[in-house]
C-alpha positions in Angstrom: 0.2 0.0 -0.2 1.5 3.4 -0.6 0.9 6.1 1.4 1.5 10.1 0.8 5.2 10.4 3.3 3.3 12.4 5.3 -0.3 12.0 6.6 -3.2 14.3 7.1 -4.2 13.8 10.7 -8.2 14.8 10.1 -8.5 15.2 14.2 -9.3 19.0 14.5 -10.9 19.6 11.7 -14.3 19.4 12.5 -16.0 19.6 16.3 -12.5 18.9 18.2 -10.5 21.7 16.9 -11.5 24.1 13.9 -14.5 23.7 13.0 -14.4 23.9 9.3 -17.7 24.6 6.8 -18.2 22.0 4.0 -17.0 24.5 1.9 -13.3 24.6 4.2 -13.3 21.7 4.5 -12.9 20.8 1.1 -10.4 23.5 -0.2 -8.5 22.1 2.5 -8.4 18.7 1.2 -7.5 20.4 -2.3 -4.5 21.9 -0.3 -3.8 19.3 0.7 -3.1 17.0 -2.6 -1.4 20.0 -3.9 1.6 19.8 -1.8 1.3 15.3 -2.2 -0.3 14.8 1.1 -2.8 12.6 -0.5 -3.5 10.1 2.6 -6.3 11.2 5.3 -6.1 9.9 9.2 -10.0 9.7 10.7 -11.3 7.9 13.8 -15.0 6.8 13.7 -14.6 9.0 17.4 -13.4 12.3 16.4 -15.6 15.1 16.7 -18.0 13.2 18.9 -18.7 10.5 16.1 -18.8 13.2 13.7 -16.1 13.5 11.6 -16.3 11.2 9.1 -19.5 12.4 8.2 -18.5 15.8 7.7 -15.2 14.8 5.7 -17.4 12.6 3.7 -20.0 15.2 2.6 -17.3 17.5 1.6 -15.5 15.1 -0.1 -18.5 13.9 -2.5 -18.7 17.8 -3.5 -14.5 18.2 -3.8 -14.1 16.3 -7.2 -11.4 14.5 -6.0 -11.0 11.5 -7.5 -11.0 8.4 -5.4 -8.5 6.2 -6.2 -6.6 9.2 -6.2 -5.8 9.5 -2.6 -5.8 6.7 1.3 -8.1 7.0 3.3 -7.4 5.2 7.1 -10.1 4.8 9.8 -9.6 3.3 13.3 -12.0 1.7 15.8 -13.3 0.2 18.8 -13.2 2.7 21.3 -16.2 3.0 22.7 -17.1 6.9 23.9 -18.9 8.4 26.2 -21.3 11.3 23.9 -24.3 12.7 23.3 -23.4 10.3 20.3 -23.4 6.8 21.6 -25.1 5.2 25.0 -22.2 4.6 26.7 -21.6 4.1 30.7 -18.0 4.1 30.6 -15.1 4.6 28.0 -14.2 1.5 26.9 -13.5 -1.0 23.8 -15.1 -3.4 21.8 -13.9 -5.4 19.4 -16.4 -7.9 18.9 -16.8 -9.3 15.4 -20.0 -7.7 14.6 -18.9 -4.3 16.0 -15.4 -4.2 14.0 -17.9 -4.7 10.7 -20.6 -2.6 11.9 -18.2 0.3 12.9 -16.2 -0.3 9.6 -19.4 -0.2 7.3 -20.6 3.0 9.1 -17.1 4.6 8.6 -18.1 3.7 4.5 -21.5 5.1 5.1 -19.9 8.6 6.2 -16.9 8.9 4.0 -18.8 8.5 1.1 -16.4 5.5 -0.3 -16.9 1.7 -1.0 -13.6 1.2 1.0 -10.6 2.0 3.6 -7.2 1.7 2.6 -6.5 0.3 6.0 -8.4 0.2 9.2 -7.5 0.4 12.5 -7.9 -1.3 15.7 -7.7 2.2 17.6 -6.3 0.9 20.8 -5.4 -2.6 22.1 -8.1 -3.8 25.0 -7.3 -6.5 27.1 -10.3 -8.4 26.3 -9.3 -9.0 22.4 -9.1 -12.3 21.1 -7.1 -12.9 18.2 -9.7 -15.3 16.6 -12.7 -12.8 16.5 -10.6 -10.1 14.8 -9.4 -12.0 12.4 -12.7 -12.6 11.2 -14.1 -9.9 10.9 -11.0 -8.5 9.0 -11.7 -11.6 6.5 -14.8 -10.5 5.9 -14.4 -7.1 5.5 -11.2 -8.1 3.1 -13.3 -10.3 1.1 -16.4 -8.1 0.5 -13.9 -5.0 -0.5 -14.8 -2.9 2.3 -11.2 -2.6 3.2 -7.6 -2.8 1.6 -5.5 -3.4 4.4 -5.3 -3.6 8.5 -3.7 -2.5 11.1 -3.3 -1.5 14.3 -2.6 1.3 16.4 -1.1 1.7 20.0 0.1 -2.0 19.8 3.6 -3.4 21.9 5.2 -5.8 20.2 4.0 -8.8 22.0 0.2 -7.5 21.5 1.0 -7.3 17.3 2.4 -11.1 17.6 -0.9 -11.6 19.1 -3.0 -10.3 16.5 -0.2 -11.2 13.5 0.1 -15.2 14.3 -3.9 -15.1 12.9 -4.2 -11.9 10.8 -1.9 -9.8 8.4 -1.1 -6.4 9.7 -0.1 -4.1 7.6 0.7 -0.6 9.9 0.8 0.0 13.2 0.0 3.7 13.9 2.0 4.8 17.3 3.0 8.0 18.9 6.5 8.4 18.3 8.3 11.7 18.3 12.1 13.4 19.4 10.6 13.9 22.8 8.7 10.3 22.7 11.2 8.3 21.5 10.9 5.0 23.3 9.5 3.0 20.4 13.2 3.0 19.6 13.8 1.6 22.7 11.1 -0.9 23.7 11.0 -3.6 20.2 8.4 -2.0 18.7 10.0 -0.3 15.4 12.5 -3.2 16.0 9.1 -5.8 15.5 7.5 -3.4 13.2 10.7 -3.4 11.2 11.7 -7.3 11.1 7.9 -8.6 10.3 7.4 -5.3 7.4 4.5 -3.5 9.5 4.5 -0.1 8.3 4.8 2.8 11.5 2.6 5.7 11.3 3.2 8.5 14.4 0.5 10.8 15.6 2.2 13.7 17.6 5.1 14.1 15.5 6.5 17.6 17.1 5.7 15.9 20.9 6.7 18.4 23.8 8.7 21.0 22.0 5.9 23.3 20.6 3.9 22.7 24.1 6.0 22.5 26.9 8.8 24.9 28.4 11.4 22.8 30.0 15.5 22.5 30.1 14.6 19.5 27.9 12.9 22.0 25.6 15.5 24.3 25.5 18.1 22.3 24.8 16.5 20.9 21.5 15.4 24.6 20.3 19.0 25.1 21.1 20.5 22.4 18.7 17.5 22.9 15.8 17.9 26.3 16.2 22.0 25.8 15.0 20.9 23.9 12.2 18.1 25.9 10.3 20.6 27.7 8.6 22.6 24.6 7.1 19.1 23.1 6.3 17.5 26.1 5.0 14.6 24.5 7.3 12.6 25.8 10.3 12.6 23.7 13.4 9.7 21.8 12.8 10.5 20.4 9.3 14.2 19.4 11.1 11.4 17.0 13.9 9.9 16.0 11.3 13.4 15.1 9.0 14.9 13.5 12.4 11.7 11.4 12.3 12.2 10.5 8.3 15.7 9.2 8.8 14.7 5.9 10.5 15.2 3.1 8.8 12.0 1.7 10.0 10.1 4.6 7.7 7.7 6.3 10.2 5.3 8.2 7.9 4.3 11.4 10.1 0.8 12.0 11.0 0.3 15.6 10.8 -3.0 17.3 12.7 -2.4 20.7 11.7 -5.2 23.3 10.1 -2.7 25.7 8.9 -1.8 25.6 5.1 1.4 27.3 5.4 2.2 24.4 8.3 0.9 21.3 5.4 3.1 23.4 3.6 6.2 22.9 5.2 5.3 20.0 6.7 5.2 18.5 2.5 9.1 20.0 2.2 10.4 18.7 5.1 10.3 15.2 3.3 13.2 16.3 1.3 15.6 17.3 4.3 18.2 14.4 4.5 19.7 15.2 7.9 23.5 14.1 8.3 23.8 11.1 11.0 26.0 13.2 13.5 23.4 15.8 13.1 20.6 13.4 13.5 22.3 12.7 16.7 23.3 16.1 18.2 19.7 16.7 17.8 19.0 13.4 19.8 22.1 14.4 21.9 19.9 17.3 23.1 16.7 15.8 23.9 18.2 13.6 25.9 20.6 15.7 27.7 23.3 13.2 27.4 25.7 11.4 25.1 24.5 8.4 24.0 25.8 4.9 25.8 
């Protein structure tokens, strides 16, 4: 499956953020595509189960060729919202629920298929055989092209991977949250041919003011002229350098930042510069 090198995260396009109108959402889709960002990341819960239908209404009038974009969605989280009669936030990975949720996403997104369906978060009650049955049916019926997970550990990927092929794992990964490099998660994906995607790719660099983020800003500032790049572009380039070929999911609703993110794919950090940035984050040299 071919995804764009940067993925557009839609979580804040609707009720949980920017509250785009239909025309604004349509225009933002076109803007992303103009920057070679053709993959759009969704989840059924975004906007309290409203984002997908808003995107779908805009997509239906956009004139965009479905074959020229890739749509990702996630299922499994049962959220407390007026749109669901839930007593507590929980996970549901029963066969019937997975199939129902995928079909619901198709209806809302105004599409016949998803390029990939992800299980949003691991559940302690998930049964791999039941999940495999649901995914097999959805694939056979052409409703999903591929299957993946999100926020799964190596052991959880292995549990499911014995029953059904996992193509993608979308994890939290950034300069300031890079445990996946050390706990075996990226190693497992690289070994087993699982595509890593990462959410929150800029981490806490622009959110928190700490000794760590001050060190990072200082180091990034020293590299901006060399690479003719902004700090956020360098953070994305740092992720893109990893041999697992991690694809960042960028959740901005700012058109200029979309342009900057797309241009970051052309930056190839030199080996020692990559380690300079890591060292600034850690506050000490590598072992």
